[in-house]
C-alpha positions in Angstrom: 1.4 -68.1 -33.5 4.5 -69.0 -31.5 7.8 -67.9 -33.0 11.1 -69.8 -33.2 14.6 -69.4 -34.5 15.7 -72.4 -36.6 19.4 -73.0 -37.6 19.0 -73.7 -41.3 22.0 -75.1 -43.1 20.2 -76.3 -46.1 21.0 -79.9 -45.3 18.7 -82.8 -44.7 18.7 -82.6 -40.9 18.0 -78.9 -40.6 15.3 -79.0 -43.2 13.6 -81.8 -41.4 13.8 -79.8 -38.2 12.2 -76.8 -39.9 9.3 -79.0 -41.0 8.9 -80.3 -37.5 8.9 -76.8 -36.0 6.3 -75.7 -38.5 4.2 -78.7 -37.8 4.3 -77.8 -34.1 2.8 -74.4 -34.9 5.9 -72.2 -34.9 6.4 -69.2 -37.1 10.0 -69.8 -38.4 12.9 -67.4 -38.5 15.8 -69.1 -40.2 19.4 -68.5 -39.6 22.0 -69.7 -42.1 25.8 -69.2 -41.8 28.2 -68.4 -44.6 31.3 -69.4 -42.5 33.9 -70.1 -45.1 32.7 -73.7 -45.6 34.0 -75.5 -48.7 30.4 -76.8 -49.3 28.9 -73.4 -49.9 26.3 -74.9 -52.1 24.4 -75.6 -48.9 23.7 -71.9 -48.6 21.9 -71.9 -51.9 19.9 -74.9 -50.7 19.0 -73.0 -47.5 17.7 -70.2 -49.6 15.5 -72.6 -51.6 14.2 -74.2 -48.5 13.4 -70.9 -46.9 11.4 -69.9 -50.0 9.5 -73.1 -50.3 8.5 -73.1 -46.7 7.7 -69.4 -46.8 9.4 -68.7 -43.5 9.0 -65.4 -41.8 12.6 -64.2 -41.9 15.8 -65.7 -43.3 19.2 -64.2 -42.4 22.4 -65.5 -44.0 25.1 -64.4 -41.6 28.7 -64.1 -42.9 31.5 -65.2 -40.5 34.9 -66.4 -41.7 36.0 -69.5 -39.8 38.6 -70.1 -42.5 40.7 -67.6 -40.6 41.0 -70.2 -37.9 41.0 -73.3 -40.0 41.3 -76.5 -37.9 38.8 -78.5 -40.0 38.7 -80.0 -43.5 35.5 -78.0 -44.0 37.3 -74.7 -43.4 40.7 -75.4 -45.0 42.3 -77.1 -47.9 42.7 -80.4 -46.0 41.1 -83.2 -47.9 37.7 -84.4 -46.8 37.8 -88.1 -45.7 36.1 -90.4 -48.2 35.3 -94.0 -48.5 35.2 -94.6 -44.8 33.2 -97.5 -43.3 30.6 -97.0 -40.7 32.9 -98.5 -38.1 35.7 -96.1 -39.0 33.2 -93.2 -38.7 32.5 -94.3 -35.1 36.2 -94.0 -34.0 37.4 -90.6 -32.8 36.5 -87.1 -33.9 36.8 -86.7 -37.7 38.6 -83.9 -39.5 35.2 -82.5 -40.6 34.5 -81.4 -37.1 34.6 -77.6 -37.1 35.9 -76.3 -33.7 33.1 -74.9 -31.6 30.8 -74.5 -34.6 27.6 -75.3 -32.9 28.5 -73.2 -29.9 29.1 -70.3 -32.2 25.9 -70.9 -34.2 23.7 -71.3 -31.2 25.2 -68.1 -29.6 24.2 -66.1 -32.7 20.8 -67.7 -32.7 20.4 -66.9 -29.0 21.3 -63.2 -29.7 18.8 -63.0 -32.5 16.1 -64.8 -30.6 16.4 -62.3 -27.7 16.0 -59.4 -30.1 12.9 -61.1 -31.5 11.6 -61.9 -28.0 11.7 -65.6 -28.8 12.7 -68.4 -26.5 12.5 -71.4 -28.8 15.6 -72.3 -30.8 15.8 -75.4 -33.0 18.9 -77.2 -34.1 19.4 -80.3 -36.2 22.1 -82.0 -34.2 22.1 -85.8 -34.3 24.1 -87.9 -31.7 23.7 -91.3 -33.3 25.2 -90.7 -36.7 27.6 -87.9 -35.5 28.6 -89.3 -32.1 32.2 -88.2 -32.9 31.2 -84.6 -32.8 31.1 -83.3 -29.2 28.7 -80.5 -30.0 26.1 -82.9 -31.4 25.6 -84.7 -28.1 22.7 -84.3 -25.5 25.1 -83.1 -22.8 26.2 -80.2 -25.0 22.6 -79.2 -25.9 21.5 -79.4 -22.2 24.5 -77.3 -21.0 24.0 -74.6 -23.7 20.3 -74.3 -22.7 21.3 -73.9 -19.1 23.9 -71.3 -19.9 21.4 -69.4 -22.2 18.9 -69.1 -19.3 21.7 -67.5 -17.2 23.0 -65.3 -20.0 20.0 -63.4 -21.5 18.1 -60.4 -20.1 14.7 -61.8 -21.0 15.4 -65.2 -19.4 17.0 -63.8 -16.2 14.0 -61.5 -15.8 11.7 -64.5 -16.1 10.0 -63.1 -19.2 11.2 -65.5 -22.0 12.9 -68.7 -20.9 15.1 -70.3 -23.5 14.5 -73.8 -24.8 16.9 -75.5 -27.2 15.0 -78.0 -29.3 17.0 -80.9 -30.8 14.2 -83.2 -32.1 16.6 -85.4 -34.1 19.2 -86.0 -31.5 18.3 -89.6 -30.7 17.3 -90.6 -34.3 19.3 -92.4 -36.9 19.5 -91.0 -40.4 17.0 -93.5 -41.6 14.5 -92.4 -38.9 15.1 -88.8 -39.7 14.3 -89.3 -43.4 11.2 -91.4 -42.5 10.0 -88.6 -40.2 10.6 -86.0 -42.9 8.8 -88.0 -45.5 5.7 -88.1 -43.3 5.9 -84.3 -43.1 6.2 -84.0 -46.8 9.8 -82.8 -46.9 11.2 -82.4 -50.4 14.8 -83.6 -49.9 15.7 -82.7 -53.5 16.0 -79.2 -52.1 18.7 -80.1 -49.7 22.5 -80.4 -49.9 24.4 -82.7 -47.5 27.8 -83.3 -49.1 31.0 -82.1 -47.5 32.8 -81.8 -50.8 30.4 -81.1 -53.6 31.3 -80.0 -57.1 31.1 -76.3 -57.9 27.9 -77.0 -59.8 26.4 -78.5 -56.6 26.5 -82.3 -57.3 27.4 -84.3 -54.2 30.6 -86.4 -54.2 28.9 -89.6 -53.0 32.0 -90.7 -51.0 32.2 -88.5 -47.9 30.8 -89.4 -44.5 27.8 -87.2 -45.0 26.9 -88.7 -48.4 27.4 -92.2 -47.0 25.0 -91.6 -44.2 22.5 -89.9 -46.4 22.5 -92.6 -49.0 22.3 -95.3 -46.4 19.3 -93.6 -44.8 17.4 -93.4 -48.0 18.3 -97.0 -48.9 17.0 -98.2 -45.5 13.7 -96.5 -46.3 13.6 -98.2 -49.7 13.7 -94.8 -51.4 16.0 -93.4 -54.0 17.9 -90.4 -52.8 16.5 -87.4 -54.9 19.8 -85.6 -54.5 22.2 -85.0 -57.4 25.5 -86.9 -57.4 28.6 -86.7 -59.6 28.6 -90.4 -59.9 26.2 -93.3 -59.2 26.4 -94.1 -55.5 
């Protein structure tokens, strides 16, 4: 069986990607980061997902990006809520974590080389998160090119690196539809940027808005838990 490293946040997108990778015949090694994010409940979700999918290995890697700050997800800056879809499409939001996906993919690349694996999966999505520069095709393509110049196995021609971003051109509605066809249990996932300590989603942040909209467009009730009806 082919092996792959999957960046597994515990969210809707990364869980869908995990299901896609398994369907494609990959044995999964999941990498989750405890990076000082205010929405730490996603780490518990990632553990549940890893258990349900019986993945080969699951590493939860601690790094403290709160030391840098620079994002409402790694500081005490309020998370934006109640924004319209048009407002979300303007500029780079405060929930952008500086260089996060570059950092995450770099760790994934290091682990993949130790495992002798060339396939890395990430759940970036350019349509819903166009404001995030590290969720765009240009970034993914550039990182893949860099990875093939930076690792021993790739340079020696033994294990070329491929960065898989199967959701990058899909809307949230399309992602959910895809996941449903693969039997994804979205009640396991956590998407909210500002959940309660008990794990319930706020229902008002950008991530909640897009998730709720995606389920509504599929005519399905979101199985996630919310602090209020949304």
